C-alpha positions as CSV (number, residue, x, y, z in Angstrom):
1,M,-47.2,175.1,66.4
2,A,-46.3,176.3,63.0
3,W,-46.4,180.1,62.6
4,T,-47.5,181.9,59.3
5,V,-45.4,184.6,58.1
6,D,-48.4,187.0,58.8
7,E,-48.6,185.8,62.2
8,Q,-45.1,186.4,63.0
9,L,-45.1,189.9,61.5
10,A,-48.2,190.8,63.7
11,L,-46.3,190.0,66.9
12,T,-45.6,192.7,69.3
13,A,-42.2,192.8,71.1
14,C,-43.8,191.4,74.4
15,E,-45.7,188.8,72.3
16,A,-42.6,187.6,70.6
17,V,-40.6,187.3,73.7
18,A,-43.4,185.4,75.3
19,A,-43.8,183.0,72.4
20,I,-40.0,182.4,72.2
21,Q,-39.5,181.8,76.1
22,A,-42.4,179.4,76.0
23,G,-40.8,177.3,73.2
24,K,-43.8,178.2,70.9
25,L,-41.6,180.1,68.3
26,R,-38.0,179.6,67.4
27,A,-36.0,182.8,67.5
28,T,-34.2,181.6,64.3
29,D,-37.4,181.3,62.4
30,Y,-38.6,184.7,63.5
31,T,-35.3,186.3,62.7
32,A,-35.3,184.8,59.3
33,T,-38.8,185.9,58.5
34,L,-37.9,189.5,59.6
35,L,-34.7,189.5,57.5
36,A,-36.8,188.3,54.5
37,R,-39.2,191.1,55.2
38,A,-36.3,193.7,55.3
39,A,-35.0,192.5,52.0
40,A,-38.5,192.6,50.4
41,L,-39.2,196.1,51.6
42,A,-35.7,197.5,50.8
43,S,-37.3,200.2,48.6
44,L,-38.5,202.1,51.7
45,N,-34.7,202.6,52.5
46,A,-35.4,202.0,56.3
47,L,-31.9,200.3,56.8
48,T,-28.4,201.2,56.2
49,A,-27.0,197.7,57.2
50,L,-28.7,194.3,57.5
51,N,-27.1,191.8,60.0
52,M,-27.9,188.7,58.0
53,E,-25.3,186.1,59.4
54,G,-24.9,187.9,62.9
55,A,-28.5,188.0,63.6
56,L,-29.1,184.4,62.7
57,K,-26.1,183.3,64.6
58,A,-27.4,185.2,67.9
59,A,-30.9,183.6,67.3
60,R,-29.4,180.1,67.1
61,R,-27.7,180.7,70.4
62,I,-31.1,181.7,71.9
63,D,-32.8,178.6,70.6
64,A,-30.0,176.4,72.0
65,L,-30.7,177.6,75.6
66,S,-32.8,175.7,78.1
67,P,-36.3,176.9,78.9
68,D,-35.1,178.2,82.1
69,A,-32.2,180.1,80.7
70,K,-34.6,181.7,78.1
71,A,-37.1,182.7,80.9
72,R,-34.3,184.5,82.6
73,L,-33.7,186.7,79.5
74,P,-36.2,189.4,79.4
75,L,-35.7,190.0,75.6
76,A,-34.9,186.3,74.6
77,G,-34.7,186.3,70.7
78,L,-36.1,189.7,70.1
79,P,-34.8,191.2,66.9
80,V,-34.2,194.9,67.3
81,V,-32.9,197.6,65.0
82,V,-30.6,200.5,66.1
83,K,-30.3,203.9,64.6
84,D,-27.1,204.4,62.6
85,N,-25.7,207.1,64.9
86,I,-25.7,204.8,68.0
87,N,-22.5,202.8,68.6
88,T,-22.6,199.2,67.5
89,A,-19.3,197.0,67.3
90,E,-20.9,194.5,65.0
91,L,-22.4,196.9,62.4
92,Q,-21.5,200.3,61.1
93,T,-22.1,203.6,62.9
94,S,-22.1,206.1,60.1
95,G,-24.6,208.8,61.1
96,G,-25.9,208.3,57.6
97,T,-23.1,210.4,56.3
98,P,-20.4,209.3,53.6
99,A,-17.4,210.0,55.6
100,L,-18.3,207.3,58.1
101,A,-19.6,204.7,55.9
102,G,-18.6,201.2,57.0
103,F,-17.1,202.7,60.2
104,K,-17.4,200.3,63.3
105,P,-16.7,201.6,66.8
106,N,-14.9,199.1,69.1
107,H,-17.7,199.0,71.5
108,N,-21.5,199.0,71.8
109,A,-23.4,201.9,73.3
110,P,-24.4,200.9,76.9
111,S,-28.1,200.9,76.0
112,V,-27.4,198.6,73.1
113,Q,-25.3,196.4,75.1
114,R,-28.2,196.0,77.8
115,L,-30.6,194.9,75.1
116,L,-28.1,192.3,73.8
117,D,-27.3,191.1,77.3
118,A,-31.0,190.6,77.8
119,G,-31.2,188.3,74.8
120,A,-32.0,190.8,72.0
121,V,-30.8,190.1,68.5
122,L,-29.3,192.9,66.4
123,L,-31.2,192.8,63.1
124,G,-29.8,196.0,61.6
125,K,-28.8,199.6,61.6
126,T,-31.5,202.1,60.5
127,N,-31.4,205.0,58.0
128,M,-31.8,208.5,59.2
129,H,-31.7,212.2,58.4
130,E,-27.9,212.8,57.7
131,L,-26.0,213.4,61.0
132,A,-29.5,213.8,62.7
133,C,-29.6,217.4,61.4
134,G,-33.2,217.3,60.2
135,I,-36.7,215.9,60.8
136,T,-37.7,214.5,57.3
137,S,-35.0,211.5,56.9
138,T,-34.7,212.7,53.3
139,N,-31.1,211.5,53.2
140,F,-29.2,212.0,49.9
141,A,-26.5,209.5,50.9
142,A,-26.9,205.8,50.3
143,P,-29.3,204.2,50.4
144,G,-31.4,207.2,49.9
145,P,-34.5,209.0,51.5
146,V,-36.5,207.0,54.0
147,R,-40.0,206.5,52.6
148,N,-43.3,206.4,54.7
149,P,-44.9,202.8,54.6
150,Y,-48.5,204.4,54.7
151,D,-47.5,206.4,51.4
152,P,-43.9,205.9,50.0
153,G,-44.2,209.5,48.5
154,L,-44.4,211.0,51.9
155,I,-41.7,211.7,54.4
156,P,-41.7,209.5,57.7
157,G,-40.4,212.3,60.0
158,G,-36.8,212.1,61.4
159,S,-34.3,212.1,62.3
160,S,-35.1,208.5,63.5
161,G,-37.1,207.9,60.4
162,G,-35.5,204.5,59.6
163,N,-36.4,203.2,63.0
164,A,-40.0,204.3,62.7
165,V,-40.4,202.9,59.3
166,A,-38.9,199.6,60.1
167,V,-41.1,199.1,63.1
168,A,-44.3,200.4,61.4
169,A,-43.7,198.3,58.3
170,R,-43.2,195.2,60.5
171,I,-39.5,194.8,59.6
172,A,-38.8,194.8,63.2
173,P,-40.9,194.8,66.4
174,A,-38.8,197.5,68.2
175,G,-35.7,199.6,67.9
176,L,-33.6,202.2,69.4
177,G,-33.5,205.8,68.2
178,T,-32.2,209.2,69.4
179,D,-34.1,212.3,70.3
180,T,-32.6,215.8,70.6
181,S,-35.6,217.9,69.7
182,G,-38.2,215.4,68.4
183,S,-36.3,212.8,66.4
184,N,-38.0,209.7,68.1
185,R,-41.4,211.3,68.6
186,I,-41.8,213.1,65.2
187,P,-41.3,209.9,63.1
188,A,-43.3,207.8,65.5
189,A,-46.3,210.2,65.1
190,L,-46.1,210.1,61.3
191,T,-45.8,206.5,61.0
192,G,-48.2,205.3,63.6
193,C,-45.7,204.2,66.2
194,V,-44.8,204.7,69.8
195,G,-41.7,207.0,70.5
196,F,-40.3,207.6,73.6
197,R,-37.9,210.3,74.9
198,P,-36.6,209.5,78.5
199,S,-35.8,212.1,81.1
200,V,-32.5,214.0,80.7
201,G,-32.8,216.9,83.0
202,N,-29.4,218.6,83.6
203,G,-27.5,215.4,83.1
204,G,-25.8,213.3,85.7
205,A,-28.2,211.4,87.9
206,E,-31.2,213.0,86.2
207,R,-30.3,211.5,82.9
208,R,-32.2,208.2,82.4
209,Y,-30.1,206.5,79.8
210,H,-26.3,207.0,80.0
211,D,-24.4,206.6,76.8
212,P,-21.3,208.7,77.0
213,D,-19.3,208.9,73.7
214,A,-21.4,206.2,72.4
215,V,-23.7,208.2,70.1
216,L,-22.7,210.5,67.3
217,P,-24.0,213.6,69.0
218,L,-25.7,217.0,68.4
219,S,-25.9,218.3,72.0
220,H,-24.7,216.7,75.2
221,T,-27.2,218.9,77.0
222,R,-30.2,217.5,74.9
223,D,-29.4,214.2,73.2
224,T,-30.7,210.8,74.5
225,V,-31.2,207.4,73.2
226,G,-34.9,206.1,73.3
227,P,-37.2,203.3,72.1
228,I,-39.5,203.4,69.1
229,T,-42.1,200.5,69.1
230,R,-45.6,199.6,68.2
231,T,-47.1,199.6,71.6
232,V,-46.5,201.5,74.8
233,A,-45.9,198.1,76.6
234,D,-43.2,197.2,74.3
235,A,-41.5,200.7,74.9
236,A,-41.9,200.0,78.6
237,L,-40.2,196.7,78.2
238,L,-37.1,198.2,76.4
239,D,-37.0,201.1,79.0
240,A,-37.1,198.5,81.9
241,V,-34.1,196.5,80.6
242,I,-31.9,199.5,79.9
243,T,-32.6,201.0,83.4
244,G,-33.2,197.8,85.5
245,E,-36.6,199.2,86.6
246,S,-39.5,196.9,87.4
247,A,-43.2,196.7,86.1
248,L,-45.1,199.8,85.4
249,P,-47.1,201.4,88.0
250,S,-51.0,200.7,88.0
251,I,-52.8,203.7,86.5
252,A,-56.5,204.4,86.4
253,L,-57.4,207.1,83.7
254,A,-60.4,208.2,85.9
255,G,-59.1,210.9,88.1
256,L,-56.0,211.9,86.1
257,R,-55.5,215.6,85.7
258,I,-53.8,216.3,82.3
259,G,-53.0,219.8,81.0
260,L,-53.6,221.1,77.4
261,P,-50.9,223.8,76.7
262,V,-52.8,226.2,74.4
263,P,-49.7,227.3,72.4
264,L,-49.2,223.7,71.3
265,W,-52.9,223.2,70.2
266,D,-52.9,226.5,68.2
267,D,-52.6,226.6,64.3
268,L,-52.9,222.9,63.8
269,D,-53.7,221.4,60.5
270,P,-57.5,220.8,60.9
271,A,-57.1,217.1,59.9
272,V,-54.6,216.6,62.7
273,E,-56.6,218.7,65.2
274,A,-59.8,216.5,64.4
275,V,-58.0,213.3,65.3
276,A,-56.3,214.7,68.4
277,R,-59.4,216.1,69.7
278,A,-61.3,212.8,69.2
279,A,-58.7,211.1,71.2
280,Q,-59.0,213.7,73.9
281,H,-62.7,213.3,74.0
282,T,-62.2,209.5,74.4
283,L,-60.1,210.1,77.3
284,E,-62.5,212.6,78.7
285,A,-65.1,210.0,78.6
286,T,-63.2,207.7,80.9
287,G,-62.8,210.1,83.5
288,V,-59.8,212.1,82.6
289,T,-60.0,215.8,83.7
290,F,-58.4,218.2,81.1
291,V,-57.1,221.6,82.3
292,E,-56.5,224.3,79.6
293,L,-53.1,226.1,80.1
294,D,-52.4,229.5,78.6
295,M,-48.6,229.2,79.0
296,P,-47.9,232.3,76.9
297,D,-44.1,232.0,77.8
298,L,-43.6,228.6,76.7
299,L,-42.6,229.2,73.0
300,P,-40.8,232.4,73.6
301,L,-38.7,230.8,76.3
302,N,-38.1,227.8,74.2
303,E,-36.7,230.1,71.3
304,Q,-34.3,231.6,73.6
305,T,-32.8,228.2,74.4
306,S,-32.1,227.4,70.7
307,P,-28.4,228.3,70.7
308,I,-27.7,225.3,73.0
309,T,-27.8,222.7,70.4
310,A,-26.4,225.0,67.6
311,H,-23.1,225.8,69.7
312,E,-22.6,222.4,71.3
313,T,-22.7,220.5,68.1
314,L,-19.2,221.4,66.9
315,D,-17.3,220.4,70.1
316,D,-19.5,217.4,70.7
317,I,-19.0,215.8,67.4
318,R,-15.3,216.4,67.4
319,A,-15.2,214.8,70.7
320,W,-17.1,211.7,69.5
321,L,-14.8,211.4,66.3
322,V,-11.8,211.4,68.5
323,A,-12.9,209.1,71.4
324,N,-14.1,206.5,68.9
325,H,-11.0,206.7,66.6
326,A,-13.2,207.5,63.6
327,P,-11.8,207.5,60.0
328,V,-12.0,211.4,60.1
329,Q,-11.0,213.3,63.2
330,T,-12.3,216.8,62.6
331,V,-15.8,218.2,61.9
332,E,-14.2,220.1,58.9
333,E,-13.3,216.8,57.3
334,L,-16.6,215.3,58.2
335,A,-18.5,218.2,56.6
336,L,-16.6,217.9,53.2
337,S,-18.5,214.9,52.1
338,I,-22.0,215.7,53.4
339,A,-24.4,214.6,50.8
340,S,-27.7,216.3,51.6
341,P,-28.2,220.0,50.8
342,D,-30.1,221.1,53.9
343,V,-27.4,219.4,56.2
344,R,-24.6,221.0,54.3
345,E,-26.1,224.5,54.8
346,I,-26.5,223.8,58.8
347,F,-22.8,222.6,59.0
348,E,-21.6,225.8,57.2
349,A,-23.5,227.7,60.0
350,I,-22.2,225.2,62.7
351,L,-18.6,225.7,61.6
352,A,-19.0,229.6,61.6
353,D,-20.5,229.2,65.2
354,P,-22.5,232.4,65.3
355,F,-24.3,231.2,68.4
356,A,-21.4,231.1,70.8
357,R,-22.1,234.6,72.2
358,Y,-25.7,233.5,73.2
359,Y,-24.9,230.2,74.4
360,H,-24.0,231.0,78.0
361,A,-27.4,232.8,78.7
362,A,-29.3,230.1,76.7
363,L,-28.0,227.5,79.1
364,T,-27.8,229.3,82.4
365,V,-30.7,231.7,82.1
366,W,-33.3,230.8,79.7
367,R,-33.3,227.0,80.0
368,P,-33.6,227.1,83.7
369,R,-36.6,229.5,83.3
370,L,-38.2,227.2,80.8
371,Q,-37.7,224.3,83.3
372,Q,-39.1,226.3,86.1
373,L,-42.2,227.2,83.9
374,Y,-42.9,223.4,83.4
375,A,-42.2,222.6,87.2
376,T,-44.5,225.4,88.3
377,T,-47.2,224.4,86.0
378,F,-47.2,220.8,87.0
379,S,-47.2,221.7,90.7
380,S,-49.7,224.6,90.8
381,Q,-52.2,222.7,88.5
382,R,-51.7,219.3,90.2
383,L,-51.2,217.8,86.8
384,D,-50.2,214.2,86.1
385,A,-49.1,215.0,82.5
386,L,-49.5,217.4,79.6
387,L,-51.1,216.3,76.2
388,F,-51.0,217.8,72.8
389,P,-50.6,216.8,69.2
390,T,-47.0,215.5,68.5
391,T,-46.8,217.4,65.3
392,C,-49.0,220.3,63.9
393,I,-49.2,218.4,60.5
394,A,-49.2,214.9,59.1
395,A,-46.8,213.5,56.8
396,T,-46.0,215.7,53.8
397,P,-44.5,214.9,50.4
398,L,-41.0,213.8,50.1
399,D,-39.0,216.2,48.0
400,E,-35.9,214.5,46.5
401,I,-34.7,217.6,44.7
402,R,-34.6,220.2,47.6
403,G,-34.8,217.8,50.5
404,S,-38.3,218.7,51.8
405,S,-37.2,222.1,53.1
406,V,-40.6,223.9,53.2
407,V,-44.3,222.8,54.0
408,S,-47.6,224.5,54.0
409,V,-49.4,224.9,57.2
410,N,-52.9,226.4,57.0
411,G,-51.9,228.3,53.9
412,R,-48.6,229.5,55.1
413,V,-45.2,228.3,53.9
414,L,-42.9,227.5,56.7
415,D,-39.6,226.0,57.3
416,T,-40.1,222.2,57.6
417,M,-37.9,221.7,60.6
418,L,-39.4,224.6,62.5
419,A,-43.0,223.3,61.7
420,Y,-42.5,220.0,62.8
421,L,-40.4,220.8,65.8
422,R,-42.8,223.3,67.3
423,N,-44.6,221.0,69.7
424,T,-41.7,218.5,70.5
425,D,-38.9,220.9,71.1
426,P,-39.8,222.6,74.4
427,A,-40.0,219.7,76.6
428,A,-36.8,218.3,75.0
429,N,-35.0,221.7,75.9
430,A,-36.4,221.4,79.4
431,G,-35.0,217.7,79.7
432,L,-38.5,216.3,80.4
433,P,-39.8,212.9,79.4
434,G,-42.1,212.8,76.4
435,L,-44.2,209.8,74.9
436,S,-46.0,210.0,71.4
437,V,-48.6,207.4,71.0
438,P,-50.9,206.9,67.8
439,A,-54.1,208.6,68.2
440,G,-55.7,207.6,64.9
441,R,-55.6,208.5,61.2
442,T,-56.8,211.4,59.1
443,A,-59.4,211.1,56.5
444,D,-56.7,210.6,54.0
445,G,-55.4,207.6,56.1
446,L,-52.3,209.3,57.6
447,P,-51.2,208.5,61.1
448,V,-51.5,211.2,63.9
449,G,-49.7,211.1,67.1
450,I,-50.5,212.6,70.5
451,E,-47.8,213.4,73.1
452,F,-47.8,213.1,76.7
453,D,-45.2,215.1,78.6
454,G,-44.4,214.5,82.3
455,P,-42.5,216.0,85.2
456,L,-38.8,215.1,85.4
457,G,-38.2,211.6,86.5
458,S,-41.8,210.5,86.0
459,D,-40.9,208.2,83.1
460,R,-42.5,204.9,84.4
461,Q,-45.6,206.9,85.4
462,L,-45.7,208.5,82.0
463,L,-45.5,205.2,80.2
464,A,-48.3,203.8,82.3
465,I,-50.4,206.7,81.3
466,G,-49.6,206.1,77.7
467,S,-50.5,202.4,78.1
468,A,-53.7,203.2,79.6
469,C,-54.5,205.7,77.0
470,E,-53.6,203.2,74.3
471,Q,-56.1,200.7,75.6
472,V,-59.1,203.2,75.0
473,V,-58.0,205.0,71.9
474,G,-57.0,201.8,70.1
475,A,-54.3,200.7,67.9
476,L,-53.8,201.7,64.4
477,A,-54.1,199.3,61.4
478,P,-50.7,198.3,59.9
479,P,-49.8,199.9,56.5
480,T,-50.7,198.0,53.2
481,I,-47.4,197.5,51.6
């Protein structure tokens, strides 16, 4: 059959793979359509590199396979985008910063390699908040700030903003981003996508995705790669390929017990709260039991863990530069050419390292207490998951002069990063899995996300819960571009 452009753009990742495996859609045609879409929407600044020749060459290889060979590839012909801080040998890994522009590591990150081995096509690398040190993706380096496809005058969230925009704008059906404090889930929420942060725990066997020295880092304790997609089923597909796990468990919403952490429902923008509460009530009508949780220690404990990332960044970036034979070998050299004013300020603080004296207690005292709070809450209340709005506010105006450094929340001017990270940061600090799914749109048409957090290692169950939720809450209409 002949597919129109609109029909191809509407395909989810699962639908696209099924069509290619069945011989109904040529991978080459699909890839060409998305490459053209990327070029047409270049003003969104979602991509830092487009793999024109390489993507078409990979797609032709898929088309040349026999039907049986295609059926054995779970991602046969699926174009994907990869955040520009995740190692790819074919395209640059710049971290969105000038000192690393054009730098190609000599190997793919293991998570990327597993996607490619499964038949995925690398479409391009995505723009981001410079060096992942922010949540707006207002990058002052080329190609410029990432723009929200629902309103190009607004931020898309970050730091994986380019991934979310590429997926939301139908440039790609799926992508890999990274999440340290909320960098996958925040942009997913602000652009109507699904953002998944897999379990990290204390590292080692508890870490779901293993990408050592293959991601330009912020914190080895907290960093992880994760999918950004348009549906939970698509996120589950990428997760299964990366981990080798099987189909999602069967989940019935009726009978689930889900906690509502009061500190993460407090002081929300009314427009966001209205959408999130409507989603909660929809789930309640299916038989989900919601349990209010006071958790007064949640945010204070989380604040005590903040020195972990601030202290680890210096040594972790240095180790990545050396391990990957980058064109600059010290953080001091890297920092000299930082383009974004807010990131320059952060790196001035990182280089001074005022957090060193607090690091040991944050890692060995406060983080374990935060983890114990979560474990005790899940156990004592017999909870399957927690639920709350992914962010306190929807997308806010993009500031190309100051870099979107402050926002207004209920009449109060707050630091943008702290305002957006409030709800996503605690579970990330504790190493738990988190999944942001679209809940609806505000009266102004802006996407709102709700997040499900689960116990450590409950990733597939959490994805199954999110998928069941998605079926009753409904999908968002795509942006009009």
